[in-house]
C-alpha positions in Angstrom: 55.7 55.9 46.9 59.3 54.8 47.4 60.7 58.0 45.8 59.1 60.1 48.5 57.3 62.5 46.2 54.3 62.6 48.4 56.3 63.8 51.4 55.8 67.5 52.1 59.5 68.2 52.3 59.9 67.0 48.8 57.3 69.5 47.6 58.7 72.7 49.0 57.5 72.6 52.6 60.1 73.4 55.3 60.2 70.7 58.0 62.1 70.0 61.1 63.0 66.8 63.0 64.9 65.9 66.2 67.6 63.3 66.8 70.2 62.6 69.4 67.4 62.7 72.0 69.4 60.2 74.0 71.9 62.8 75.2 69.0 64.9 76.6 67.2 62.1 78.3 70.5 60.9 79.9 72.0 64.2 81.0 69.0 66.4 81.7 66.3 63.8 82.8 68.8 61.4 84.4 67.9 58.2 82.7 70.5 55.4 82.4 69.9 54.1 78.9 71.1 50.6 78.4 73.3 50.4 75.3 71.9 53.9 74.3 68.5 52.2 73.7 65.9 55.0 74.0 62.9 53.0 72.9 62.5 51.1 76.2 61.4 54.3 77.9 58.0 53.7 76.3 57.7 51.1 79.1 58.6 53.5 81.9 56.0 55.9 83.2 58.4 58.8 83.8 60.3 58.0 80.7 57.2 58.2 78.6 56.4 61.6 80.2 59.8 62.9 79.5 59.7 61.7 75.9 56.4 63.4 75.5 57.6 66.7 77.0 60.7 66.7 74.8 58.8 66.1 71.6 56.0 68.5 72.4 58.4 71.4 72.9 60.1 70.5 69.6 56.8 70.3 67.7 55.4 73.5 69.2 58.6 75.4 68.4 58.3 74.3 64.8 54.6 75.1 64.5 55.0 78.5 66.0 57.4 79.3 63.1 55.3 77.8 60.4 57.3 74.6 60.0 56.1 71.1 59.6 57.6 68.2 61.6 59.0 64.8 60.7 58.1 63.1 64.0 60.7 60.5 64.7 63.7 59.5 66.8 63.2 56.9 69.5 63.6 53.9 67.2 67.3 54.5 66.6 68.5 51.3 68.3 65.3 49.3 68.1 66.8 46.7 65.8 67.6 43.0 66.5 71.1 43.1 67.8 70.6 46.0 70.2 67.2 44.6 71.3 68.7 41.3 72.1 71.4 42.9 74.3 68.7 44.3 76.6 66.5 41.3 76.6 63.9 41.9 73.8 62.6 39.0 71.8 61.8 39.6 68.1 58.1 39.7 68.9 58.7 42.2 71.7 60.9 44.3 69.6 58.3 44.4 66.8 55.6 45.4 69.3 57.6 48.3 70.8 58.6 49.5 67.3 54.9 49.7 66.4 54.1 51.5 69.7 56.7 54.0 69.0 55.1 54.8 65.6 51.8 55.2 67.4 53.5 57.6 69.8 54.5 59.8 66.9 51.1 59.5 65.2 49.5 61.1 68.3 51.6 64.2 67.7 50.8 64.2 64.0 47.1 64.1 64.7 47.3 66.8 67.4 49.4 69.4 65.6 49.1 68.7 61.9 47.5 71.3 59.6 47.8 72.2 55.9 50.3 74.9 56.9 52.3 72.7 59.3 52.1 69.2 58.0 53.2 66.3 60.3 54.7 63.1 59.0 55.8 60.1 61.0 59.2 58.6 60.4 60.8 55.3 61.5 64.4 55.9 62.4 67.0 53.2 61.7 70.5 53.5 63.2 73.7 51.6 62.3 73.8 47.9 63.1 77.0 48.6 65.0 78.4 51.7 66.8 78.2 54.8 64.6 81.5 56.3 65.9 83.6 53.2 66.6 82.6 51.5 63.4 84.6 48.2 63.6 83.4 45.6 61.1 81.2 47.0 58.3 78.7 44.5 56.9 78.3 44.1 53.2 75.3 45.5 51.4 73.4 42.2 51.2 73.9 41.4 54.9 72.7 44.9 55.8 69.7 44.6 53.6 68.7 41.4 55.2 69.3 42.7 58.8 67.6 46.1 58.4 64.6 44.8 56.4 63.1 43.5 59.7 62.7 47.0 61.0 61.7 48.5 57.6 58.9 46.0 57.3 57.8 46.7 60.8 57.6 50.4 60.1 55.6 49.7 57.0 53.2 47.5 59.0 52.8 50.3 61.6 52.0 52.9 58.9 55.1 55.1 59.0 55.4 57.7 56.2 59.1 57.3 55.7 62.3 55.6 56.8 65.2 57.8 58.1 68.5 56.0 58.4 70.7 58.2 60.6 74.4 58.5 61.5 75.6 56.1 58.8 79.3 55.7 58.3 79.3 52.8 55.9 78.4 53.1 52.3 77.6 49.4 52.1 75.2 49.7 55.0 73.5 52.7 53.3 73.1 50.7 50.2 71.6 47.8 52.1 69.1 49.9 53.9 68.1 51.7 50.7 67.5 48.4 48.9 65.4 47.1 51.9 63.3 50.3 51.8 62.9 50.2 48.0 61.8 46.5 48.2 59.2 47.5 50.8 58.1 50.5 48.7 58.9 52.9 51.6 60.5 56.3 51.1 64.0 56.3 52.6 66.3 59.1 53.7 70.0 58.4 54.1 71.9 60.5 56.6 75.6 60.2 56.8 77.9 61.0 59.7 80.7 63.2 58.4 83.8 63.4 60.5 85.8 66.6 61.0 87.5 67.3 57.7 84.4 66.4 55.6 84.8 62.6 55.1 83.1 59.5 56.3 84.9 57.0 58.6 85.9 54.9 55.6 87.6 57.9 53.9 85.0 58.6 51.3 83.9 62.1 50.6 80.2 62.9 51.0 80.0 63.3 47.2 81.6 59.8 46.7 79.3 58.2 49.2 76.1 59.6 47.7 77.2 58.8 44.2 78.0 55.2 45.1 74.6 54.7 46.9 72.7 56.2 44.0 74.6 54.0 41.5 74.0 50.8 43.5 70.3 51.4 44.2 68.9 53.2 41.2 68.8 56.5 43.2 66.5 54.9 45.7 66.9 57.4 48.6 64.4 60.3 48.4 67.3 62.6 49.5 70.4 62.6 51.7 71.3 64.4 54.9 74.1 65.0 57.3 73.6 64.5 61.1 75.4 64.3 64.4 78.1 66.9 63.7 78.2 70.7 63.9 78.0 72.9 60.8 81.6 74.1 61.4 82.7 70.5 61.2 80.7 69.2 58.2 81.0 72.3 56.0 84.2 71.0 54.3 82.1 68.1 52.9 79.9 70.5 51.0 82.1 70.7 47.9 80.6 72.4 44.8 78.9 70.3 42.2 75.5 69.0 40.9 75.6 66.3 43.5 74.5 68.7 46.2 71.1 68.7 44.6 70.7 65.3 46.3 71.0 66.8 49.7 67.7 67.4 51.4 68.5 68.3 55.0 70.8 68.9 57.9 70.6 67.7 61.5 73.5 69.4 63.4 74.8 68.9 66.9 74.4 71.8 69.2 78.2 72.3 69.6 81.4 71.5 67.7 83.0 68.7 69.6 84.1 65.1 68.8 80.9 63.2 68.9 82.2 60.2 70.9 83.5 62.6 73.5 80.2 64.5 73.5 78.4 61.3 74.3 80.7 60.5 77.3 80.9 64.0 79.0 78.4 63.2 81.7 76.6 66.5 81.1 74.8 68.2 78.3 76.5 70.6 76.0 73.8 72.7 74.4 75.7 75.5 72.9 74.1 78.7 71.7 70.7 78.1 70.0 70.7 81.5 68.3 74.1 81.0 66.9 73.2 77.6 65.6 70.1 79.0 64.0 72.2 81.6 62.2 74.6 78.9 60.9 71.6 77.0 59.5 70.2 80.2 58.0 73.5 80.6 56.2 73.1 77.1 54.7 69.5 77.9 53.7 70.8 80.9 51.7 73.4 78.6 50.1 71.1 75.7 49.4 67.6 77.0 48.7 66.4 73.6 47.6 66.9 72.0 51.0 63.7 71.8 53.2 64.6 69.7 56.3 66.2 71.7 59.1 66.6 69.6 62.2 68.8 69.1 65.3 70.8 66.3 66.7 72.8 65.8 70.0 72.4 68.6 72.5 69.4 70.2 70.7 65.9 70.7 71.9 62.9 72.9 71.3 65.0 76.1 71.8 67.4 75.2 69.0 64.6 74.1 66.7 62.7 77.3 67.3 65.8 79.4 66.5 66.6 77.3 63.4 63.0 77.6 62.1 62.7 81.3 62.9 66.0 82.2 61.1 65.5 79.9 58.1 62.0 81.3 57.7 63.5 84.8 57.7 65.9 83.7 54.9 63.0 82.3 52.9 61.1 85.6 53.3 64.1 87.7 52.3 64.8 85.5 49.2 61.2 85.8 48.2 61.3 89.6 48.6 58.7 89.5 51.4 
C-alpha cells in the first residue's frame, strides 16, 4: 500500500485537509501552546472542544461541496524532541499520538460516504523549526528519528503519513524511507520561500527529483504548504516533474510565515479570493486532487476553495 494507490485522492477524488491549526487555536481561541505543540490540547476539556469545533466546520464545508477530507493536523509536533520539551515520556507520546488518530477516526466514521470519502492522516513536522532551520540532519538520522512516529501511526491505523512544512531534502528522504519501510503511504510537503526555493536554495523541481531518486519514488505525491499562492507560484516551473505534485495547502495571506506566527492576532485574508487563486491552479493542474489550507484558514476558506475548484471541474467537464 506504500504507493498510496488505495487513497481516494490518488484515484481522482477531490479532497481537502487543514493545517496550521495552531495559529487559529492561539489567536482565536486564546490557547498558549507550549513550543507550538497542539496535541496536548487533547488533555484539555476546552481545548478538545475547540479542536472538535474547528475540524467539524472544516469537514462540513468540504462535504457540502462534495469534497472528501484527509482528517489530520494535530500531530505536527508530536515527535520525541518536542514531546520531551513539554514533559512527555516516549510512552506518553505514543499514547497521545494514538488518541489523536482516534479523534480523526471519529470524524471519518461520522461524515464518510462514497461521494465524500474520509481518510485519516498522521502528520509529521520537521524535527527542528520549519522556518529557522539551523542544523539539518542527514537522511539516515532523520529516518531513525521519524520512524518512531511513523510506526505509531501505523499501529493506530492511520491511512497515510503527511510530512508537512519540510525545508530539508535530507529530512524528506529520511521520512520517505521510514514510511516505505513501514509500508505506509507518505506525502511530502515542502515549505517554499518567497521566490520559489527551499531554505537550502533548491528549486522545488530539484527537491522532488532528489527525493524520488534517493527513495525509489516512495512518496505518493508532493505538496506545498504554509505559503500563499502568490508566493509559491514561482516554484511551479514548467516540466514533467509537476506530475508529481498532488496538492496545495496555502496560507490565508501573503506574509512572511515567521512573522505571521508572531503577530499576536490572526490574519485570515479573503476566503473568496483564496478560493479563486486555488481555482486558477485547478485549471492549470487538472491532475491535482488535494486542495487544503494552512495558517489562517478555517472552514470558510475550505468552503470557498472546494466550491470554486468544484466549479472548475464542472466547467472543464462541460457540465
